C-alpha positions in Angstrom: 0.0 0.0 0.1 2.9 2.4 -0.1 5.9 3.6 1.8 3.8 6.4 3.7 0.7 4.0 4.6 3.6 2.2 6.2 5.1 4.3 7.9 1.7 6.2 9.4 0.8 2.1 10.3 4.2 1.6 11.8 3.5 4.8 14.4 0.2 3.8 15.5 1.3 0.1 16.2 3.8 1.4 18.5 1.6 3.6 20.6 -0.7 0.8 20.4 2.2 -1.4 22.0 2.9 1.4 24.4 -0.7 1.3 26.1 -0.9 -2.4 25.6 -3.8 -2.9 23.2 -4.3 -6.2 21.5 -5.5 -4.8 17.9 -6.1 -2.2 15.7 -9.7 -1.1 14.2 -11.3 0.4 11.1 -12.4 4.1 11.3 -14.6 5.5 9.4 -13.5 9.8 10.2 -10.4 11.9 10.9 -10.4 15.2 12.6 -7.0 16.7 12.4 -6.0 19.0 15.0 -3.2 21.1 15.5 -2.8 22.8 12.3 -2.6 26.4 13.3 1.1 27.7 11.8 1.0 29.8 15.5 0.9 26.4 17.2 3.1 24.1 15.3 5.7 26.2 13.3 8.3 25.4 10.9 8.7 21.8 12.7 4.9 21.1 12.3 5.0 22.5 9.0 7.6 20.4 7.7 6.2 17.1 9.5 3.3 17.5 7.0 4.5 18.4 4.3 7.3 15.4 3.9 4.2 13.3 4.8 2.6 14.9 1.4 5.8 14.5 -0.3 5.8 10.8 0.1 2.8 10.3 -1.1 0.8 10.0 1.9 -2.7 10.4 1.0 -6.0 10.2 3.3 -7.8 6.6 3.3 -11.2 7.6 5.0 -13.1 11.0 5.3 -10.8 14.0 6.9 -11.3 17.4 8.3 -9.4 19.8 9.7 -9.2 21.9 12.8 -9.3 25.9 12.7 -6.1 27.6 11.6 -4.2 30.9 12.4 -6.5 33.4 10.4 -9.5 33.9 8.2 -8.9 31.8 5.1 -11.4 33.5 2.9 -9.9 36.8 4.0 -6.4 37.2 5.4 -7.1 40.6 6.0 -9.8 40.5 8.5 -8.3 40.5 12.3 -11.1 41.8 13.8 -8.6 44.6 14.6 -7.1 41.8 17.3 -5.0 39.3 15.3 -1.9 39.5 13.7 -0.9 38.4 10.0 2.6 38.7 9.3 4.0 37.0 6.0 5.8 34.4 7.0 3.1 33.7 9.3 0.7 33.4 6.1 3.0 31.6 4.3 3.8 28.7 6.9 -0.2 28.7 7.0 -1.0 28.3 3.4 1.8 25.6 3.1 0.3 23.5 5.7 -3.0 23.9 4.3 -2.1 23.1 0.5 -0.4 19.8 2.0 -3.1 18.5 4.0 -5.8 19.3 1.4 -3.4 17.2 -1.1 -3.3 14.7 1.1 -6.8 14.9 0.4 -8.0 16.7 3.7 -11.6 18.4 3.7 -10.4 22.5 5.0 -13.5 23.0 6.9 -11.0 24.8 9.3 -13.5 24.4 12.6 -13.5 22.8 16.1 -16.7 21.4 15.1 -16.5 19.3 12.1 -20.0 17.6 13.1 -21.8 20.8 12.9 -20.9 21.0 8.9 -22.8 20.1 5.7 -20.0 17.4 4.6 -19.9 15.8 8.3 -23.8 15.4 8.0 -23.6 13.7 4.8 -21.2 10.7 6.1 -24.6 9.8 7.9 -22.6 8.3 11.0 -24.2 6.3 13.5 -24.1 6.4 17.1 -21.6 3.4 17.8 -18.9 4.5 14.8 -15.7 4.6 15.3 -13.3 7.9 14.4 -10.5 9.1 15.2 -10.4 12.9 15.9 -8.2 15.4 17.2 -9.4 18.9 19.5 -10.6 17.8 22.7 -13.9 19.8 23.0 -15.2 18.1 19.5 -13.7 14.5 21.1 -16.0 15.0 24.7 -18.9 16.2 22.1 -18.5 13.4 19.9 -18.5 10.1 23.0 -20.9 12.4 24.8 -23.7 13.8 22.6 -23.3 12.3 19.2 -22.2 8.6 20.6 -19.3 8.7 17.9 -16.4 6.6 19.9 -13.2 8.0 20.0 -10.3 8.5 22.3 -8.6 11.7 22.6 -5.8 12.3 20.1 -3.0 14.0 19.2 -3.0 16.5 16.0 0.0 14.2 14.2 -1.8 10.8 15.8 -5.3 11.9 14.0 -3.4 13.0 10.6 -1.7 9.2 10.8 -4.9 7.4 11.4 -6.5 9.2 9.2 -3.8 8.1 6.4 -3.4 4.3 7.7 -7.8 4.2 8.2 -7.0 2.5 11.4 -6.9 3.4 15.0 -5.7 1.4 18.4 -8.4 -0.4 20.2 -8.0 0.8 23.6 -10.1 3.5 25.8 -13.6 4.5 25.1 -13.1 2.3 21.8 -13.7 -0.7 24.0 -17.4 -1.0 25.0 -17.2 -1.8 28.4 -14.8 1.4 28.9 -17.6 3.6 28.4 -19.9 2.5 31.2 -19.7 4.8 33.8 -17.8 4.9 37.1 -19.4 7.2 39.3 -22.3 8.8 39.5 -23.0 13.3 40.1 -25.7 14.9 40.2 -25.4 18.9 39.7 -28.0 20.9 42.3 -29.0 23.5 40.0 -31.5 23.2 37.2 -31.1 24.2 34.6 -27.6 25.0 33.7 -26.4 28.0 31.4 -23.0 27.1 29.4 -21.0 29.3 32.8 -22.5 26.7 35.0 -22.0 23.7 32.8 -18.2 24.9 32.6 -18.2 25.6 36.3 -19.4 21.6 36.8 -16.7 20.3 34.0 -14.0 21.8 36.1 -14.7 20.0 39.2 -15.4 17.1 37.7 -12.1 17.4 36.1 -10.7 17.7 39.1 -12.7 15.2 41.2 -13.1 12.0 39.1 -10.3 10.1 39.1 -11.8 7.2 36.8 -10.6 5.9 32.9 -14.2 5.2 32.9 -16.4 7.9 32.5 -18.8 10.0 35.0 -22.4 9.9 34.7 -23.7 13.6 35.3 -27.6 14.0 36.2 -28.0 17.5 35.2 -30.6 19.7 34.2 -30.5 21.3 31.1 -32.4 24.3 29.2 -34.6 23.6 26.2 -33.2 23.7 22.3 -31.7 25.2 20.9 -30.0 26.8 23.7 -29.5 23.5 24.9 -27.0 22.5 22.8 -24.8 25.0 23.3 -24.4 24.0 27.0 -24.1 20.4 26.0 -20.8 22.2 23.2 -19.5 24.7 26.0 -19.6 21.3 28.9 -18.1 19.0 26.6 -15.4 22.0 25.5 -14.6 22.5 29.4 -13.8 19.0 30.1 -11.7 18.7 27.4 -9.8 21.8 28.7 -9.6 21.4 32.5 -8.8 17.9 32.4 -8.3 14.6 30.4 -12.3 13.2 30.5 -13.3 12.2 26.6 -16.2 11.4 27.5 -19.3 11.7 30.0 -22.5 10.2 30.5 -25.6 12.6 30.6 -29.0 10.8 30.7 -31.3 11.7 28.0 -28.5 12.8 26.1 -26.1 10.3 25.4 -27.1 7.3 23.4 -26.6 4.4 25.6 -29.4 3.2 27.6 -28.9 4.6 30.8 -32.2 3.4 32.8 -31.4 1.9 36.3 -27.9 2.8 35.9 -26.8 5.1 38.8 -23.5 3.6 39.8 -22.8 4.3 42.9 -24.4 6.8 45.7 -24.1 10.5 44.0 -21.8 12.5 44.4 -23.6 16.1 44.7 -21.9 18.9 43.2 -23.4 21.7 45.2 -24.9 24.8 43.8 -23.0 27.3 46.2 -19.9 26.0 44.8 -20.8 26.5 41.4 -22.1 29.9 42.3 -19.2 31.2 44.1 -17.3 29.5 41.3 -18.8 32.0 38.9 -18.3 34.5 41.2 -14.7 34.1 41.1 -14.9 34.0 37.0 -16.9 36.7 36.5 -15.4 39.7 34.7 -14.0 42.6 37.0 -11.8 45.1 34.6 -13.9 47.0 32.3 -14.2 44.8 29.3 -12.0 45.9 25.6 -14.2 43.3 23.7 -16.4 40.3 24.0 -15.4 37.3 22.6 -17.7 34.2 21.0 -17.0 31.3 19.1 -15.0 28.5 21.3 -16.2 26.3 20.3 -17.1 27.7 17.0 -20.5 29.3 16.7 -23.0 27.5 14.6 -26.2 29.1 12.8 -28.5 28.1 15.9 -26.1 30.4 17.7 -26.2 33.2 16.0 -29.9 33.4 15.9 -29.9 32.8 19.5 -27.8 36.3 19.9 -29.4 37.5 17.3 -32.5 37.6 19.5 -30.6 38.7 22.6 -28.5 41.2 21.2 -31.3 44.1 21.4 -29.3 47.1 20.0 -26.2 48.3 18.5 -23.1 46.6 20.9 -21.3 49.4 23.0 -18.8 47.0 23.1 -17.2 45.3 20.1 -18.1 41.5 20.1 -15.5 39.2 17.8 -17.6 36.3 17.1 -15.5 32.7 15.5 -17.1 30.4 13.0 -16.7 28.2 10.1 -17.3 29.1 6.7 -19.9 26.6 6.7 -21.9 28.1 9.4 -20.9 31.5 8.1 -22.6 31.1 4.7 -25.5 29.3 6.3 -26.5 32.1 8.0 -26.6 34.9 5.8 -29.3 36.9 7.0 -28.5 37.0 11.0 -24.6 37.6 9.8 -26.2 40.4 8.4 -28.0 41.5 11.0 -25.7 40.6 13.8 -23.0 43.0 11.4 -25.6 45.8 11.6 -25.4 45.3 15.7 -22.0 45.4 15.5 -20.6 41.9 15.7 -17.6 41.6 13.7 -17.0 38.0 12.4 -13.5 36.3 11.9 -13.7 32.7 10.2 -11.7 29.2 10.2 -9.4 31.0 13.4 -10.2 31.6 16.6 -8.1 33.3 19.6 -6.6 30.2 21.2 -5.0 29.5 17.9 -4.2 32.9 16.4 -2.0 35.4 17.5 -3.2 38.6 19.4 -1.8 41.9 18.4 -1.6 42.7 22.5 -1.3 40.9 25.7 -3.1 43.8 27.5 -6.8 43.0 26.5 -9.9 42.8 29.1 -12.0 39.8 27.6 -15.5 38.7 28.4 -16.6 35.2 27.0 -19.1 32.4 27.6 -16.5 29.9 27.1 -14.7 28.3 29.8 -12.2 26.7 27.5 -11.2 29.8 25.7 -11.2 31.8 29.5 -8.3 28.7 30.4 -6.4 29.2 27.4 -6.8 33.1 26.8 -5.8 33.4 31.0 -2.5 32.5 29.6 -2.6 35.3 27.2 -3.9 38.4 27.9 -4.2 39.9 30.9 -7.9 39.4 31.5 -10.7 36.7 31.3 -14.2 36.9 32.8 -17.2 34.1 32.1 -20.8 35.8 32.1 -23.9 33.3 29.7 -24.5 34.4 26.5 -27.8 36.7 27.5 -25.8 38.4 29.9 -23.2 39.3 27.2 -25.5 40.6 24.8 -26.8 42.9 28.0 -23.7 43.8 28.6 -22.4 44.7 25.3 -25.6 46.7 25.0 -25.3 48.5 28.3 -21.7 48.3 29.8 
């Protein structure tokens, strides 16, 4: 099957052996993370280009994570990202190589929200190999698609080999929850859910997933909460899956392992206060994980007037194209959209920003990159934008 596929299989087998996996399994999809030039630099570029030049080609449908700028318009930086000549050239070389190998450059951390992914019609129980921790947790927890938390290079090699190692949550018994956690607040919003995920990351010390009894809001806001919960699980710790009764596609009737561990309302409320914005806010950031069309409808609903604090929203090209009317209305209200990237993998112009967001994942990573990050729910951010 060629030297490139042999190299990919060799690497996957080495990982399998180190983990004690007995065999490899076929996968139906791969998602490659770690492709921003700002993250992987020249070593990452050379690794990907060398694979491409050696004749490597993906053998299953494969999608790609966000890059370091808006690929449709690199000059569209929202006034906060910087894209110099070397960065532009390096990033474009990475995308050329991945595209040349047959990967689909959807350039989003929510590949499951794209039309191309929907056309695959993957069923619960499908085995995939995904990088991007937020997508991994969402796949296992909400979609019932089975994937370990892969690093970007290993997800790329799995896409070439069409296989991954039979280990972790690819094994059915490892998807059976080990402990039950009951959240006192109901319904939770996305900030509550992020705090719950942080508590789980600090508390749940087991390779098997937690069962989380958590009251959720109605759709479409429910999906925002589930995505932010999944993203926070991946950011705050190494949990790749939770079981939520009524959400996770597994039979949970009668399943309640052990006495429930209470996640008390007072702990969530106290942590929310700690995470709330404390400084005057320079801008509001939405889109970590990337916004989907439904998010834009909700934002359009809550944003009652012209934003006096700039709102920077990141999303995929797919979502941008599908939400034309809402995009235009939100732009008229002062929202700036940047496609195919986010503040986590892009290069910020300054460290002196004070940011408000509804994403625990954004808080977790941006706190190392800017002076201040605070968390508020989407409705609260919309009110803050109009009435600072």
